[in-house]
N, C-alpha and C positions, 0 to 999 in steps of 0.2 A: 365725650363718647363714651359710652356702652358695650362689653363685654361683646351682647348682641348685634349694636351697628358695626363693631370696627369689624365682628365676624364675614356680618350681610357686602360691607361693602369690602371686603380681602374677597371672600368671593365676586362678589362683582366684579370688578375692577380683573381678575385671573380670568371670567368668563366674557369680558370684554378685549382685552392683548389675545386669549384662543381664535374667538371670529374671524378675529383681523388679522391672523400671520395664518389662519388654513384656508385664506384668498387664495394666497400661493403654496404652500409648503405645507398641508396635511402634517406631513412628516413633527412636523419640527413645533407644532397646535398643540399635539397628543405630547411630547419631549417636556414642552415647557407646565403643559398642565400634573403629566408625572410629578414635578420638578417642585413646584408649585405647591404640594397637595403633600409633600414630604419637611414643605421648609419643620416645622415643627414638632421637632423631633425630643426629646426632652420637655418635660410634663410642665417645671419649672416657667420653660421660656415662653409656652404654647399658650394665646393667648384664645382659644374655642378647646374650653370645657365638659368635650366629646370625646368618649370614650374612645370612636376610629379616628382621632388626631394625634394617637400614638401606631407611627408607622414601623417599624424593628427595620435596622436595615444592616449591610454592610460598611456603609463608610466611614473612609477614615474620619477621626476623634475631628481633627482642628473643619471639617468638613461639615458634623453635626452638629458641632461650638459656633461657629460662624454665622449660622443663623441664626442659636438663640437664647445670641451671651446674650447681647445688650437687655432683651425684656428677660432679662432669667436673673440680670441682675438688679437689676429693679424692682421687679418682688423681692430678692433678700434683703437686700435695702431693706425696703419697707416692714421687710416683718421685724428685720431687729430695731429700726426703730421705735417701734409701731408694738409688737408684742412683749407682754413683759416678763415672760420666760424666758424666752430669747436675748435677751439685751441682757438680760442677769446675769444669761449660759456664758456671752460675750462679755460680760466683762470678769466671770470666777475665770476663763478661760484667761483672757490677758494677768491675770493673777497673780496665780498659778503658770503660766509658761514663766510673767516677765518677774512679775514683783516690784522687787527696789533696785534688778537690774539683769545685765547677764556683764559681767567684770572678769577683762582679762588682768591673767593672773603670767607676769614675764618670763624666761626661762635663760633670760643668762650668769651668764656667773656672776657674774659682777652683782651685786645684792646692793649696790648705791643706785648703778644706771638699774634697775628694774625699781625700785621703789620712784625715779624719775619719772620713768619710762607710765606709769602706772597714773602720778601723777598728773600728765602732762594732761592723758587719755580722758584724766575724771575734769579736769581742770577746761576740755574737750565736748566733752558727752554732753554735762553739763550746760554748754551755751546751743549746742544745734540739738535740746530737748531728746536723747538718745533712747531714755528707758519711755518718755512718754511716745515715739514712732515706734521701737520697738510692738508693745501693748496697740499699741494703729494697724503694729504689720501684718499680729495675730490674727484681731480683726478684719482687716481689711482682703484677709487668705483663709475665709472660711461666709465669709459676704459677696465676693468677687472676686477668689478664686488666685486672689492676685495683685501684688504691688509694683511703684518704679521706686527706688535708690538712684536715686538722683548726685551728682560729688559735678560737684563744682570748685572753684577756685573763691575766697570771701577776703572782700578787701575791709569789708564787716570785723570778720572774724580777725583780721592781720591788728586794726588797730587796738583792738580788746587781749589782744597780747596772748591766742594761742594761736593752734595752729590753725592757719587760715583756708582751709577744706569747709564748706556748709555740703549740709547733707537736707536734700530734697523730698518728703513725697508726693510724689506725680501717679495719679489712679490709676486702671489698666486701658481706661476711656480715653487718654492719650494712645494708646496706640491706633496708630493709621490701618487697622484688620482687612483691609480694601486695598490694599496698597501689595500688587504683584507684580513682577517684572524681573528679567531678564539682562544685566545689568553689562559692562563692552571686558568690567576688569575680568569675567567670571563666577562675579559672589550671585546670589539669587534672594531676592524679596520673597518670600511670602508670608500671606496675611502680616505686612508691616515686619518682620522680621526679617535681619538680612545674614544669611551668612556663607563663607565661601565654602569653595571647592571639597575639603574635609570633610562639613559639614558643620565648624563651629558656627556661634553665631562671635559676628564680629562689631553691629551693626544693630538699632532699632529708627524705627521709624517712627515720629511722632509729635501730635499736633504741641503745639507754643503753649497753648490752652486750652481752656478745658473743652473738648464739644457739645458740652452739657450747657455750656450759657452761648450759645446761639440758638434758645431760648425756638428753637423747632425749622433753621434756615436752615435747604441745601448745602449737604456736606463739600462741604470743598468754597465753598461760595466764601467766605467769612478766613480762612486757615487750612494753608497747608502744612504738609507734614515733615520734618526737618529731622536728618541721619544726624544720630546719637551714635557716638562711638563707645562699643561694651562696655570696655578700661575706665568710663565712669555712669554708668550706668546701668544695674543690675536686675536682672528681673526676677523679685522670689516669687514662687509657682511650687505648687506641689501634683506637676502631671499623673495622671491614673492610667495614663496608655502609655503605650510607642512610640502613635504618630501621633501626638497631643502636645504641643507648643504653643496653644492658645490657651490663660488659664476661662474655668468656669470656675463657678461659685461650688464650696464642699457645702451647703448648704442645699444645695439646688435638689436631693433626693427627699426632703421633707415640706419641703416647700407646699405641695401639695397639702396634701396632710395640715397642717398646721392652719394656712387657709379654708377647709374645709368647717377644721373645730374651733376654728376662729368666731364663723360666719352663726355653724351651730350654736355658742356662747350666745355671740348676740341675741336670736332666738329664744336664745330660753332666759336672757335679763328681759329682754323686752314682757316676757309674759306673766317673768316672778314683779316687774312693774304691773302686768293687770293683776293680777295677782294677788297684790297690796292695797291697791284701793278697795275700802268701805263701799258696799253697793248695795242696798236694801232695798229689795222691793214688798210693797205691804199690802195683802189680798184683804179681801172682803171674804168673811166666810160665811152668810147669814143669806147666801140667796138671795136677796136683796137685786136690783138690774141697780149699774152704776149715775147717775143723775147725769143726763146731755142736753141733747134739741128731740122735738122731736119732728113729727119725722112733714112737716113743713118748715123747716128748717129754725120755729120757730123757737128761747129758751125753753128750759121743762120749770113749773111752779116748783120742785120741788131740789133744784138744782141749789140754788144759797143757801137753800135750810141744811142740806147736808154737806154742805163747806161751812158752816160753822158745826154742827156737830167735829165731821173728823179733823182734830188739830193738825197741825206740819209732823213729819216725818222725826223731827227732828228734837219733837217734844217728847219723844217716843228711848227717846237714847243719848244716856249723856251720864257721864264715869259714874262709877262709884251708888248707884241710884237703883232702885226698883223702880219702878213703873208699871199700873194697869192699865192694859190695852183693853180700848174702848171697844163696848162687846160686840163680835159682827166684823172685827179687827184680828191682823196675825203678822210677822210678821214673819219675810225668809233673806238673811243672804247668800249672797253671791259667791262661792267660794271653789279658787281652783286651780291647790296647789303646784308651788314649782317648787324645786326642777323636780324633773316626769324621774321613778323612781329607778331607770335608766341609766343619769344621768354621770354619779361617780362610775361606774360602771366605764359606760363610755370617753368617757375625760380619763381615767388612766393608761385605755390603752392606748390610745390617740397620744397622751404622753410620754410614757410608755416607748411608742416607737418615734416621736420625735426626740427624747435624749440619749436612744440607740445612735440616731443618727449623729448628733453634733458630740457621742465617745464621754457620755458623763452616767450615769447611776439614775435613776428613778429620782431617789432624796433629792438628789444632787442638784437634779435641774428645778423640780420642780419644790422645796424647803420643805416638805413632806415627808417628818421621820416618823410617823402616825404609830403604823405599822411594821418599820425595821428593828430589828435586832444589833445588837452592839457585833457578834461576828458579821451579819450580812453589808451590816455598812464599810467597816474594816476592809472587806473583798473585796466591796465593790472602792472604794478608796485608791487599796491596790491597783487595782484595775486603771482607774481613770491617771492616775503618777505615771504608769509608763504610756498615755496618749498624750500626758506634756511635755514627759521625756523625749520623744519624738519628737511633737514640736520644737523644742529646745533648740538639740540638734539640729536638727531643719533652719535654723534660723544661724548659730551658729555655722554652716559648712555655707549656705547659700547666702548670707548674709555676712555677719562681727568678722570671719574669715577674712574677705575678698575684700570690707573696709578697715579693719584693722591694717592689709597690706598697700593699700592707697592711704590712709595717714603717717603711715612709716615712711615714706615716702614725702608727702609732703613734710611732717618735719624732722627730718634729716635734711633736707634740702632747708628750709629756713633756719638748721642751724638752733630745731629746740632737743631735739635728740644729736646723741656719739652715732649712731651705726643706721645701717639701713632696715639691713636684714636682720626684725628680732622675732625669735622662736616663742607660741603662743599654748599657754592652755587658759580653757576658759571658765570658769567659777560660776554654775548655774543656778539660782533660788534652791535651796531644799525646801523641806518639810518638816517639819517640830512629830513627835511619836507621837502615836494617836494613845497608847496606855504608855505612857511615860518609863518605871519599874520596868516592867517585865520586858520592853524594846530594848532599854536599856543594857540590860542581865544577857539578852541573846547577843546586843552586842558587842558586851564584855567577853562571852562567852565565843565567839568567831574568834575576837584578837584571840585567843587565848592556844585555839587551836590554828592560826595562822592564816586563816582566808578569812580577815578582814584589818588594816591598818586604820591608826593613829586617820593618816591624812583622807580616806576615802570615808569614815567614816564620819570627818571633820565634814567633809562636802557634803555627801548626801543630805544635811541636817543644813543647804549651804553657806557652809561658813567655812576661811579657811585656817589647815592648823597652822600654819608657819602666822599672824594673826593673833591665836589662842596663844602660843607661845610668849608673844613680847604682851601679849597680855595680860600674860600670870604673872610673867618677873615683874612688872611693870606693878601690878599689888602686890608682889611679893616688897617689892620694896617699901611701898606703900606700907606697907606695915610698919620694914623695920624702920621709915622715919616719922613713925606718930611713936614709936613704941610701943607698936603691942605682941611683936614678935616675942622675945620673955615671954611677954602672958598662955599664949599660945603654945609655944611647947613644955612653959606647967602643964594648962592645962589638956594634953594631951599624953604629959606622960601617965599623971596622974589618973585617965581613962583606960 
């Protein structure tokens, strides 16, 4: 069904329902029409591409999101799948935020226990593909607005000799956002999220299977939502408003721009294909009439002779040849050069707006560094990294901290570790120096002034200072065992 057909169907259904309601209750019919007209309030979720589809109001965030989030997610997912710039931006986002992983640094006093806990976590994270799921979480935050981390005991992991706690990612489609109820316990369910009397989230009501697998059947005809305790399920989301509990894609603000730009590019590509087609017109310049049929429909006597005199067009066009045209003929080529003169400016304007919405520089988003200077790129990279660091901190606070706490309980219960309460700091992936010599000297000066220390300096590059010290000691020992230590001292004294 096309967008126009959907729009007509939507308007027709609205008129039909209003007509039925108006028979008994005109006020209810007017209220119904007003609510239907305000249904699509996110541009990304709008099925009507008309200016009047945008009707701003002061409804709560959840009221706006409920009406638009399904279609907004579908639009964002389609763009991430098919738009090369956006797909590349999402991969770049995951690579910078997660890279090799966000690693726990246990802060117990006993170093041996620290090493053991970190080792068990590494074995477990490898089994549940934690690094990959972290990158998927970053992507889902942008294209879906959030994702669920669901934890459950695992017999398979126990048999493999790791902490038997499985981690499964559930898309936000699993949330029964149409469920609203007041429970006898005093808890309240709003849009599939259960709150206690103090306003804390205590459970989520989720479909066991993805609703998208119902193949368009009526909601609830196959699946019913199930209560999942918040202690074993986390909603990783980043709400923009205080009244927002439902997730909305971060990419929602750029969907319209990218969608229109994609259509424009398709038209330009089509025009370029037509322009690339080599077409030639053979014109007669002698003024003689074309041979054809007479007024009575009979063939003119000059037809066969003219055809014999005029060779085929291909005879005039041969690679690397010079051909003299017969007298009275001329060749004219059809030319329509593309893209248009406004293509570059229009494209750059759209891609700049899109890169701003993604939080990346134009150069990073488009891989176009032709007009960039070193100083501008350096400034853009510094700004981007601040955004990546914010996403890393959100992952730590909303996902990794509670996940590590639950993992420690399981690890202690099954005697993988000796204590249940484990303080932890997280080592995030850093970035290499942009200008190695200049940046290293700047770090050295900051350390001499007492504004920086070796631990933080190593962490900024994604490295653990304690591991560096161990590696340095090992390197010295290897040098000594190889008998090269005396040679190095001699070379140093000579220098």
